[in-house]
PyMOL Python script that loads the backbone (N, CA, C, O; Angstrom):
from pymol import cmd

cmd.read_pdbstr("""\
ATOM      1  N   MET A   1     -13.542  -0.181  -4.118  1.00  0.00           N
ATOM      2  CA  MET A   1     -12.280  -0.765  -3.763  1.00  0.00           C
ATOM      3  C   MET A   1     -12.497  -2.101  -3.069  1.00  0.00           C
ATOM      4  O   MET A   1     -13.432  -2.252  -2.282  1.00  0.00           O
ATOM      5  N   LYS A   2     -11.649  -3.055  -3.356  1.00  0.00           N
ATOM      6  CA  LYS A   2     -11.737  -4.338  -2.672  1.00  0.00           C
ATOM      7  C   LYS A   2     -11.200  -4.188  -1.260  1.00  0.00           C
ATOM      8  O   LYS A   2     -10.261  -3.432  -1.009  1.00  0.00           O
ATOM      9  N   ARG A   3     -11.797  -4.900  -0.370  1.00  0.00           N
ATOM     10  CA  ARG A   3     -11.394  -4.858   1.032  1.00  0.00           C
ATOM     11  C   ARG A   3     -10.360  -5.939   1.328  1.00  0.00           C
ATOM     12  O   ARG A   3     -10.294  -6.961   0.645  1.00  0.00           O
ATOM     13  N   ASN A   4      -9.576  -5.699   2.334  1.00  0.00           N
ATOM     14  CA  ASN A   4      -8.607  -6.677   2.812  1.00  0.00           C
ATOM     15  C   ASN A   4      -9.367  -7.714   3.631  1.00  0.00           C
ATOM     16  O   ASN A   4      -9.780  -7.431   4.756  1.00  0.00           O
ATOM     17  N   LYS A   5      -9.555  -8.893   3.088  1.00  0.00           N
ATOM     18  CA  LYS A   5     -10.270  -9.946   3.800  1.00  0.00           C
ATOM     19  C   LYS A   5      -9.329 -10.759   4.671  1.00  0.00           C
ATOM     20  O   LYS A   5      -9.756 -11.645   5.412  1.00  0.00           O
ATOM     21  N   ASN A   6      -8.048 -10.448   4.575  1.00  0.00           N
ATOM     22  CA  ASN A   6      -7.042 -11.116   5.368  1.00  0.00           C
ATOM     23  C   ASN A   6      -7.205 -10.713   6.832  1.00  0.00           C
ATOM     24  O   ASN A   6      -7.451  -9.545   7.133  1.00  0.00           O
ATOM     25  N   LYS A   7      -7.068 -11.670   7.733  1.00  0.00           N
ATOM     26  CA  LYS A   7      -7.201 -11.365   9.155  1.00  0.00           C
ATOM     27  C   LYS A   7      -5.908 -10.849   9.763  1.00  0.00           C
ATOM     28  O   LYS A   7      -5.858 -10.519  10.949  1.00  0.00           O
ATOM     29  N   ASN A   8      -4.874 -10.780   8.958  1.00  0.00           N
ATOM     30  CA  ASN A   8      -3.578 -10.307   9.439  1.00  0.00           C
ATOM     31  C   ASN A   8      -3.198  -9.004   8.749  1.00  0.00           C
ATOM     32  O   ASN A   8      -3.587  -8.773   7.605  1.00  0.00           O
ATOM     33  N   PRO A   9      -2.447  -8.158   9.430  1.00  0.00           N
ATOM     34  CA  PRO A   9      -1.960  -6.938   8.792  1.00  0.00           C
ATOM     35  C   PRO A   9      -1.093  -7.280   7.580  1.00  0.00           C
ATOM     36  O   PRO A   9      -0.422  -8.312   7.551  1.00  0.00           O
ATOM     37  N   ILE A  10      -1.119  -6.411   6.598  1.00  0.00           N
ATOM     38  CA  ILE A  10      -0.310  -6.583   5.394  1.00  0.00           C
ATOM     39  C   ILE A  10       0.919  -5.703   5.535  1.00  0.00           C
ATOM     40  O   ILE A  10       0.808  -4.490   5.715  1.00  0.00           O
ATOM     41  N   GLN A  11       2.098  -6.321   5.453  1.00  0.00           N
ATOM     42  CA  GLN A  11       3.332  -5.557   5.572  1.00  0.00           C
ATOM     43  C   GLN A  11       3.567  -4.814   4.261  1.00  0.00           C
ATOM     44  O   GLN A  11       3.644  -5.428   3.197  1.00  0.00           O
ATOM     45  N   ILE A  12       3.681  -3.487   4.344  1.00  0.00           N
ATOM     46  CA  ILE A  12       3.856  -2.665   3.144  1.00  0.00           C
ATOM     47  C   ILE A  12       5.258  -2.066   3.057  1.00  0.00           C
ATOM     48  O   ILE A  12       5.690  -1.650   1.981  1.00  0.00           O
ATOM     49  N   GLU A  13       5.954  -2.020   4.161  1.00  0.00           N
ATOM     50  CA  GLU A  13       7.338  -1.556   4.236  1.00  0.00           C
ATOM     51  C   GLU A  13       8.036  -2.411   5.291  1.00  0.00           C
ATOM     52  O   GLU A  13       7.399  -3.238   5.943  1.00  0.00           O
ATOM     53  N   THR A  14       9.328  -2.214   5.459  1.00  0.00           N
ATOM     54  CA  THR A  14      10.076  -2.996   6.436  1.00  0.00           C
ATOM     55  C   THR A  14       9.477  -2.892   7.835  1.00  0.00           C
ATOM     56  O   THR A  14       9.375  -3.898   8.537  1.00  0.00           O
ATOM     57  N   ASP A  15       9.089  -1.714   8.239  1.00  0.00           N
ATOM     58  CA  ASP A  15       8.536  -1.535   9.583  1.00  0.00           C
ATOM     59  C   ASP A  15       7.189  -0.808   9.547  1.00  0.00           C
ATOM     60  O   ASP A  15       6.901   0.044  10.388  1.00  0.00           O
ATOM     61  N   GLU A  16       6.367  -1.167   8.545  1.00  0.00           N
ATOM     62  CA  GLU A  16       5.042  -0.564   8.432  1.00  0.00           C
ATOM     63  C   GLU A  16       4.047  -1.579   7.887  1.00  0.00           C
ATOM     64  O   GLU A  16       4.346  -2.343   6.970  1.00  0.00           O
ATOM     65  N   TRP A  17       2.852  -1.566   8.478  1.00  0.00           N
ATOM     66  CA  TRP A  17       1.780  -2.478   8.091  1.00  0.00           C
ATOM     67  C   TRP A  17       0.511  -1.691   7.847  1.00  0.00           C
ATOM     68  O   TRP A  17       0.334  -0.593   8.374  1.00  0.00           O
ATOM     69  N   TRP A  18      -0.385  -2.272   7.031  1.00  0.00           N
ATOM     70  CA  TRP A  18      -1.713  -1.697   6.781  1.00  0.00           C
ATOM     71  C   TRP A  18      -2.727  -2.712   7.261  1.00  0.00           C
ATOM     72  O   TRP A  18      -2.628  -3.893   6.928  1.00  0.00           O
ATOM     73  N   TYR A  19      -3.717  -2.262   8.052  1.00  0.00           N
ATOM     74  CA  TYR A  19      -4.711  -3.177   8.603  1.00  0.00           C
ATOM     75  C   TYR A  19      -5.998  -2.425   8.897  1.00  0.00           C
ATOM     76  O   TYR A  19      -5.996  -1.424   9.613  1.00  0.00           O
ATOM     77  N   LYS A  20      -7.089  -2.912   8.343  1.00  0.00           N
ATOM     78  CA  LYS A  20      -8.425  -2.367   8.619  1.00  0.00           C
ATOM     79  C   LYS A  20      -8.508  -0.856   8.361  1.00  0.00           C
ATOM     80  O   LYS A  20      -9.193  -0.140   9.091  1.00  0.00           O
ATOM     81  N   GLY A  21      -7.815  -0.375   7.329  1.00  0.00           N
ATOM     82  CA  GLY A  21      -7.867   1.043   6.993  1.00  0.00           C
ATOM     83  C   GLY A  21      -6.971   1.912   7.857  1.00  0.00           C
ATOM     84  O   GLY A  21      -7.140   3.129   7.923  1.00  0.00           O
ATOM     85  N   CYS A  22      -6.015   1.271   8.521  1.00  0.00           N
ATOM     86  CA  CYS A  22      -5.093   1.994   9.389  1.00  0.00           C
ATOM     87  C   CYS A  22      -3.662   1.570   9.091  1.00  0.00           C
ATOM     88  O   CYS A  22      -3.414   0.484   8.567  1.00  0.00           O
ATOM     89  N   PHE A  23      -2.745   2.432   9.428  1.00  0.00           N
ATOM     90  CA  PHE A  23      -1.328   2.124   9.321  1.00  0.00           C
ATOM     91  C   PHE A  23      -0.774   1.851  10.716  1.00  0.00           C
ATOM     92  O   PHE A  23      -1.160   2.493  11.693  1.00  0.00           O
ATOM     93  N   ILE A  24       0.129   0.896  10.784  1.00  0.00           N
ATOM     94  CA  ILE A  24       0.883   0.623  12.006  1.00  0.00           C
ATOM     95  C   ILE A  24       2.349   0.826  11.633  1.00  0.00           C
ATOM     96  O   ILE A  24       2.871   0.145  10.751  1.00  0.00           O
ATOM     97  N   GLN A  25       3.004   1.759  12.303  1.00  0.00           N
ATOM     98  CA  GLN A  25       4.418   2.026  12.031  1.00  0.00           C
ATOM     99  C   GLN A  25       5.236   1.699  13.271  1.00  0.00           C
ATOM    100  O   GLN A  25       4.902   2.105  14.384  1.00  0.00           O
ATOM    101  N   GLU A  26       6.314   0.956  13.052  1.00  0.00           N
ATOM    102  CA  GLU A  26       7.234   0.660  14.145  1.00  0.00           C
ATOM    103  C   GLU A  26       8.174   1.854  14.305  1.00  0.00           C
ATOM    104  O   GLU A  26       8.759   2.331  13.333  1.00  0.00           O
ATOM    105  N   GLN A  27       8.307   2.324  15.528  1.00  0.00           N
ATOM    106  CA  GLN A  27       9.168   3.469  15.824  1.00  0.00           C
ATOM    107  C   GLN A  27      10.399   2.986  16.586  1.00  0.00           C
ATOM    108  O   GLN A  27      10.279   2.263  17.575  1.00  0.00           O
ATOM    109  N   ILE A  28      11.557   3.380  16.132  1.00  0.00           N
ATOM    110  CA  ILE A  28      12.795   3.011  16.809  1.00  0.00           C
ATOM    111  C   ILE A  28      13.322   4.267  17.504  1.00  0.00           C
ATOM    112  O   ILE A  28      14.071   5.052  16.922  1.00  0.00           O
ATOM    113  N   HIS A  29      12.917   4.432  18.745  1.00  0.00           N
ATOM    114  CA  HIS A  29      13.346   5.593  19.516  1.00  0.00           C
ATOM    115  C   HIS A  29      13.219   5.229  20.994  1.00  0.00           C
ATOM    116  O   HIS A  29      12.187   4.697  21.402  1.00  0.00           O
ATOM    117  N   PRO A  30      14.229   5.499  21.793  1.00  0.00           N
ATOM    118  CA  PRO A  30      14.189   5.073  23.198  1.00  0.00           C
ATOM    119  C   PRO A  30      13.104   5.747  24.036  1.00  0.00           C
ATOM    120  O   PRO A  30      12.720   5.217  25.078  1.00  0.00           O
ATOM    121  N   GLU A  31      12.608   6.893  23.607  1.00  0.00           N
ATOM    122  CA  GLU A  31      11.616   7.611  24.402  1.00  0.00           C
ATOM    123  C   GLU A  31      10.190   7.490  23.852  1.00  0.00           C
ATOM    124  O   GLU A  31       9.269   8.098  24.396  1.00  0.00           O
ATOM    125  N   LEU A  32       9.999   6.719  22.788  1.00  0.00           N
ATOM    126  CA  LEU A  32       8.668   6.559  22.201  1.00  0.00           C
ATOM    127  C   LEU A  32       8.187   5.124  22.361  1.00  0.00           C
ATOM    128  O   LEU A  32       8.988   4.192  22.421  1.00  0.00           O
ATOM    129  N   LEU A  33       6.874   4.958  22.430  1.00  0.00           N
ATOM    130  CA  LEU A  33       6.318   3.612  22.405  1.00  0.00           C
ATOM    131  C   LEU A  33       6.607   3.005  21.037  1.00  0.00           C
ATOM    132  O   LEU A  33       6.787   3.737  20.064  1.00  0.00           O
ATOM    133  N   LYS A  34       6.652   1.699  20.950  1.00  0.00           N
ATOM    134  CA  LYS A  34       7.164   1.005  19.768  1.00  0.00           C
ATOM    135  C   LYS A  34       6.296   1.161  18.516  1.00  0.00           C
ATOM    136  O   LYS A  34       6.835   1.276  17.415  1.00  0.00           O
ATOM    137  N   TYR A  35       4.962   1.168  18.657  1.00  0.00           N
ATOM    138  CA  TYR A  35       4.085   1.214  17.481  1.00  0.00           C
ATOM    139  C   TYR A  35       3.199   2.452  17.495  1.00  0.00           C
ATOM    140  O   TYR A  35       2.562   2.770  18.499  1.00  0.00           O
ATOM    141  N   HIS A  36       3.173   3.135  16.374  1.00  0.00           N
ATOM    142  CA  HIS A  36       2.318   4.299  16.162  1.00  0.00           C
ATOM    143  C   HIS A  36       1.216   3.864  15.203  1.00  0.00           C
ATOM    144  O   HIS A  36       1.502   3.332  14.130  1.00  0.00           O
ATOM    145  N   VAL A  37      -0.036   4.085  15.581  1.00  0.00           N
ATOM    146  CA  VAL A  37      -1.179   3.671  14.770  1.00  0.00           C
ATOM    147  C   VAL A  37      -1.935   4.922  14.326  1.00  0.00           C
ATOM    148  O   VAL A  37      -2.274   5.778  15.144  1.00  0.00           O
ATOM    149  N   PHE A  38      -2.199   5.018  13.006  1.00  0.00           N
ATOM    150  CA  PHE A  38      -2.942   6.169  12.502  1.00  0.00           C
ATOM    151  C   PHE A  38      -3.822   5.755  11.337  1.00  0.00           C
ATOM    152  O   PHE A  38      -3.585   4.737  10.688  1.00  0.00           O
ATOM    153  N   LYS A  39      -4.839   6.562  11.085  1.00  0.00           N
ATOM    154  CA  LYS A  39      -5.842   6.248  10.066  1.00  0.00           C
ATOM    155  C   LYS A  39      -5.330   6.528   8.656  1.00  0.00           C
ATOM    156  O   LYS A  39      -4.528   7.437   8.441  1.00  0.00           O
ATOM    157  N   ASP A  40      -5.803   5.738   7.711  1.00  0.00           N
ATOM    158  CA  ASP A  40      -5.517   5.933   6.280  1.00  0.00           C
ATOM    159  C   ASP A  40      -6.573   6.884   5.719  1.00  0.00           C
ATOM    160  O   ASP A  40      -7.448   6.485   4.950  1.00  0.00           O
ATOM    161  N   THR A  41      -6.469   8.143   6.121  1.00  0.00           N
ATOM    162  CA  THR A  41      -7.375   9.202   5.666  1.00  0.00           C
ATOM    163  C   THR A  41      -6.529  10.393   5.234  1.00  0.00           C
ATOM    164  O   THR A  41      -5.309  10.388   5.393  1.00  0.00           O
ATOM    165  N   ILE A  42      -7.174  11.396   4.697  1.00  0.00           N
ATOM    166  CA  ILE A  42      -6.449  12.604   4.296  1.00  0.00           C
ATOM    167  C   ILE A  42      -5.747  13.225   5.508  1.00  0.00           C
ATOM    168  O   ILE A  42      -4.594  13.646   5.412  1.00  0.00           O
ATOM    169  N   GLU A  43      -6.441  13.282   6.641  1.00  0.00           N
ATOM    170  CA  GLU A  43      -5.882  13.892   7.843  1.00  0.00           C
ATOM    171  C   GLU A  43      -4.873  12.998   8.555  1.00  0.00           C
ATOM    172  O   GLU A  43      -4.058  13.492   9.334  1.00  0.00           O
ATOM    173  N   GLN A  44      -4.912  11.697   8.303  1.00  0.00           N
ATOM    174  CA  GLN A  44      -4.051  10.704   8.955  1.00  0.00           C
ATOM    175  C   GLN A  44      -4.047  10.883  10.477  1.00  0.00           C
ATOM    176  O   GLN A  44      -2.992  10.987  11.102  1.00  0.00           O
ATOM    177  N   GLU A  45      -5.251  10.917  11.057  1.00  0.00           N
ATOM    178  CA  GLU A  45      -5.387  11.101  12.494  1.00  0.00           C
ATOM    179  C   GLU A  45      -4.712   9.961  13.255  1.00  0.00           C
ATOM    180  O   GLU A  45      -4.856   8.790  12.904  1.00  0.00           O
ATOM    181  N   THR A  46      -3.981  10.323  14.292  1.00  0.00           N
ATOM    182  CA  THR A  46      -3.359   9.335  15.154  1.00  0.00           C
ATOM    183  C   THR A  46      -4.421   8.666  16.003  1.00  0.00           C
ATOM    184  O   THR A  46      -5.272   9.334  16.590  1.00  0.00           O
ATOM    185  N   ILE A  47      -4.367   7.342  16.067  1.00  0.00           N
ATOM    186  CA  ILE A  47      -5.263   6.579  16.920  1.00  0.00           C
ATOM    187  C   ILE A  47      -4.609   6.379  18.282  1.00  0.00           C
ATOM    188  O   ILE A  47      -5.258   6.507  19.320  1.00  0.00           O
ATOM    189  N   GLY A  48      -3.324   6.065  18.265  1.00  0.00           N
ATOM    190  CA  GLY A  48      -2.615   5.886  19.518  1.00  0.00           C
ATOM    191  C   GLY A  48      -1.254   5.256  19.309  1.00  0.00           C
ATOM    192  O   GLY A  48      -0.825   5.017  18.180  1.00  0.00           O
ATOM    193  N   THR A  49      -0.587   4.994  20.413  1.00  0.00           N
ATOM    194  CA  THR A  49       0.713   4.329  20.392  1.00  0.00           C
ATOM    195  C   THR A  49       0.703   3.232  21.453  1.00  0.00           C
ATOM    196  O   THR A  49      -0.035   3.308  22.435  1.00  0.00           O
ATOM    197  N   THR A  50       1.528   2.219  21.242  1.00  0.00           N
ATOM    198  CA  THR A  50       1.588   1.087  22.153  1.00  0.00           C
ATOM    199  C   THR A  50       2.912   0.355  21.982  1.00  0.00           C
ATOM    200  O   THR A  50       3.596   0.524  20.972  1.00  0.00           O
ATOM    201  N   ASN A  51       3.266  -0.447  22.957  1.00  0.00           N
ATOM    202  CA  ASN A  51       4.447  -1.293  22.834  1.00  0.00           C
ATOM    203  C   ASN A  51       4.096  -2.697  22.366  1.00  0.00           C
ATOM    204  O   ASN A  51       4.980  -3.539  22.209  1.00  0.00           O
ATOM    205  N   SER A  52       2.802  -2.958  22.142  1.00  0.00           N
ATOM    206  CA  SER A  52       2.335  -4.289  21.767  1.00  0.00           C
ATOM    207  C   SER A  52       1.755  -4.289  20.360  1.00  0.00           C
ATOM    208  O   SER A  52       0.859  -3.501  20.056  1.00  0.00           O
ATOM    209  N   PHE A  53       2.263  -5.172  19.495  1.00  0.00           N
ATOM    210  CA  PHE A  53       1.718  -5.283  18.147  1.00  0.00           C
ATOM    211  C   PHE A  53       0.276  -5.798  18.193  1.00  0.00           C
ATOM    212  O   PHE A  53      -0.552  -5.398  17.375  1.00  0.00           O
ATOM    213  N   VAL A  54      -0.022  -6.676  19.141  1.00  0.00           N
ATOM    214  CA  VAL A  54      -1.391  -7.180  19.306  1.00  0.00           C
ATOM    215  C   VAL A  54      -2.329  -6.025  19.635  1.00  0.00           C
ATOM    216  O   VAL A  54      -3.423  -5.933  19.078  1.00  0.00           O
ATOM    217  N   ARG A  55      -1.909  -5.154  20.528  1.00  0.00           N
ATOM    218  CA  ARG A  55      -2.735  -3.986  20.891  1.00  0.00           C
ATOM    219  C   ARG A  55      -2.865  -3.029  19.707  1.00  0.00           C
ATOM    220  O   ARG A  55      -3.920  -2.423  19.523  1.00  0.00           O
ATOM    221  N   ALA A  56      -1.822  -2.884  18.909  1.00  0.00           N
ATOM    222  CA  ALA A  56      -1.888  -2.029  17.718  1.00  0.00           C
ATOM    223  C   ALA A  56      -2.961  -2.561  16.764  1.00  0.00           C
ATOM    224  O   ALA A  56      -3.734  -1.785  16.202  1.00  0.00           O
ATOM    225  N   LYS A  57      -3.008  -3.883  16.583  1.00  0.00           N
ATOM    226  CA  LYS A  57      -4.040  -4.484  15.735  1.00  0.00           C
ATOM    227  C   LYS A  57      -5.432  -4.231  16.310  1.00  0.00           C
ATOM    228  O   LYS A  57      -6.368  -3.942  15.564  1.00  0.00           O
ATOM    229  N   GLU A  58      -5.571  -4.338  17.621  1.00  0.00           N
ATOM    230  CA  GLU A  58      -6.860  -4.072  18.273  1.00  0.00           C
ATOM    231  C   GLU A  58      -7.308  -2.634  18.032  1.00  0.00           C
ATOM    232  O   GLU A  58      -8.489  -2.372  17.802  1.00  0.00           O
ATOM    233  N   MET A  59      -6.353  -1.704  18.088  1.00  0.00           N
ATOM    234  CA  MET A  59      -6.667  -0.298  17.821  1.00  0.00           C
ATOM    235  C   MET A  59      -7.219  -0.134  16.401  1.00  0.00           C
ATOM    236  O   MET A  59      -8.152   0.636  16.172  1.00  0.00           O
ATOM    237  N   CYS A  60      -6.633  -0.866  15.458  1.00  0.00           N
ATOM    238  CA  CYS A  60      -7.105  -0.808  14.067  1.00  0.00           C
ATOM    239  C   CYS A  60      -8.518  -1.357  13.950  1.00  0.00           C
ATOM    240  O   CYS A  60      -9.353  -0.784  13.250  1.00  0.00           O
ATOM    241  N   VAL A  61      -8.785  -2.448  14.620  1.00  0.00           N
ATOM    242  CA  VAL A  61     -10.128  -3.042  14.594  1.00  0.00           C
ATOM    243  C   VAL A  61     -11.136  -2.080  15.215  1.00  0.00           C
ATOM    244  O   VAL A  61     -12.220  -1.877  14.670  1.00  0.00           O
ATOM    245  N   ASP A  62     -10.781  -1.491  16.352  1.00  0.00           N
ATOM    246  CA  ASP A  62     -11.681  -0.569  17.055  1.00  0.00           C
ATOM    247  C   ASP A  62     -11.924   0.722  16.288  1.00  0.00           C
ATOM    248  O   ASP A  62     -12.938   1.384  16.508  1.00  0.00           O
ATOM    249  N   ASN A  63     -11.011   1.096  15.390  1.00  0.00           N
ATOM    250  CA  ASN A  63     -11.095   2.363  14.650  1.00  0.00           C
ATOM    251  C   ASN A  63     -11.080   2.134  13.143  1.00  0.00           C
ATOM    252  O   ASN A  63     -10.559   2.963  12.396  1.00  0.00           O
ATOM    253  N   GLU A  64     -11.642   1.025  12.692  1.00  0.00           N
ATOM    254  CA  GLU A  64     -11.587   0.652  11.280  1.00  0.00           C
ATOM    255  C   GLU A  64     -12.066   1.785  10.366  1.00  0.00           C
ATOM    256  O   GLU A  64     -13.081   2.432  10.624  1.00  0.00           O
ATOM    257  N   VAL A  65     -11.304   2.000   9.297  1.00  0.00           N
ATOM    258  CA  VAL A  65     -11.647   3.024   8.302  1.00  0.00           C
ATOM    259  C   VAL A  65     -12.149   2.297   7.065  1.00  0.00           C
ATOM    260  O   VAL A  65     -11.387   1.600   6.396  1.00  0.00           O
ATOM    261  N   LYS A  66     -13.425   2.461   6.764  1.00  0.00           N
ATOM    262  CA  LYS A  66     -14.001   1.764   5.619  1.00  0.00           C
ATOM    263  C   LYS A  66     -13.788   2.536   4.319  1.00  0.00           C
ATOM    264  O   LYS A  66     -13.693   1.935   3.249  1.00  0.00           O
ATOM    265  N   ASP A  67     -13.712   3.852   4.405  1.00  0.00           N
ATOM    266  CA  ASP A  67     -13.509   4.681   3.219  1.00  0.00           C
ATOM    267  C   ASP A  67     -12.094   5.266   3.284  1.00  0.00           C
ATOM    268  O   ASP A  67     -11.909   6.475   3.423  1.00  0.00           O
ATOM    269  N   TYR A  68     -11.103   4.376   3.180  1.00  0.00           N
ATOM    270  CA  TYR A  68      -9.712   4.794   3.327  1.00  0.00           C
ATOM    271  C   TYR A  68      -9.203   5.514   2.089  1.00  0.00           C
ATOM    272  O   TYR A  68      -9.799   5.432   1.015  1.00  0.00           O
ATOM    273  N   LYS A  69      -8.086   6.224   2.256  1.00  0.00           N
ATOM    274  CA  LYS A  69      -7.535   7.051   1.181  1.00  0.00           C
ATOM    275  C   LYS A  69      -6.573   6.287   0.270  1.00  0.00           C
ATOM    276  O   LYS A  69      -6.709   6.354  -0.951  1.00  0.00           O
ATOM    277  N   ILE A  70      -5.618   5.575   0.828  1.00  0.00           N
ATOM    278  CA  ILE A  70      -4.558   4.970   0.027  1.00  0.00           C
ATOM    279  C   ILE A  70      -4.774   3.473  -0.175  1.00  0.00           C
ATOM    280  O   ILE A  70      -4.814   3.001  -1.312  1.00  0.00           O
ATOM    281  N   GLY A  71      -4.911   2.739   0.894  1.00  0.00           N
ATOM    282  CA  GLY A  71      -5.079   1.291   0.806  1.00  0.00           C
ATOM    283  C   GLY A  71      -3.757   0.576   0.602  1.00  0.00           C
ATOM    284  O   GLY A  71      -2.767   1.178   0.186  1.00  0.00           O
ATOM    285  N   TRP A  72      -3.752  -0.706   0.897  1.00  0.00           N
ATOM    286  CA  TRP A  72      -2.511  -1.476   0.826  1.00  0.00           C
ATOM    287  C   TRP A  72      -2.088  -1.790  -0.597  1.00  0.00           C
ATOM    288  O   TRP A  72      -0.900  -2.000  -0.841  1.00  0.00           O
ATOM    289  N   ARG A  73      -3.010  -1.830  -1.543  1.00  0.00           N
ATOM    290  CA  ARG A  73      -2.683  -2.180  -2.910  1.00  0.00           C
ATOM    291  C   ARG A  73      -1.746  -1.167  -3.589  1.00  0.00           C
ATOM    292  O   ARG A  73      -0.989  -1.530  -4.490  1.00  0.00           O
ATOM    293  N   SER A  74      -1.796   0.066  -3.168  1.00  0.00           N
ATOM    294  CA  SER A  74      -0.946   1.092  -3.774  1.00  0.00           C
ATOM    295  C   SER A  74       0.539   0.888  -3.431  1.00  0.00           C
ATOM    296  O   SER A  74       1.405   1.539  -4.015  1.00  0.00           O
ATOM    297  N   PHE A  75       0.828  -0.013  -2.488  1.00  0.00           N
ATOM    298  CA  PHE A  75       2.211  -0.283  -2.116  1.00  0.00           C
ATOM    299  C   PHE A  75       2.799  -1.465  -2.854  1.00  0.00           C
ATOM    300  O   PHE A  75       3.982  -1.774  -2.706  1.00  0.00           O
ATOM    301  N   LEU A  76       1.962  -2.136  -3.662  1.00  0.00           N
ATOM    302  CA  LEU A  76       2.448  -3.248  -4.466  1.00  0.00           C
ATOM    303  C   LEU A  76       3.146  -2.731  -5.702  1.00  0.00           C
ATOM    304  O   LEU A  76       2.700  -1.744  -6.288  1.00  0.00           O
ATOM    305  N   PHE A  77       4.197  -3.349  -6.106  1.00  0.00           N
ATOM    306  CA  PHE A  77       4.937  -2.881  -7.291  1.00  0.00           C
ATOM    307  C   PHE A  77       4.571  -3.749  -8.455  1.00  0.00           C
ATOM    308  O   PHE A  77       5.073  -3.542  -9.560  1.00  0.00           O
TER     309      PHE A  77
END
""", "prot")
cmd.dss("prot")
cmd.show_as("cartoon", "prot")
cmd.util.cbc("prot")
cmd.orient("prot")
């Protein structure tokens, strides 16, 4: 599989991005932190949550998945 050489997350949905083998989802809920970060694996393990998109990207870098399951290309039409 080709890797994402882009240094920026790729937006795959209105409030979802793929970056470094991880998903970043924006959550709209008053009691939850704004961004949920989880791995692109079969188990989709949660990495963490944060109110900062910059921190969400850092979480992806720190937990990069090289052998991801879906990848950003599967979201292209």
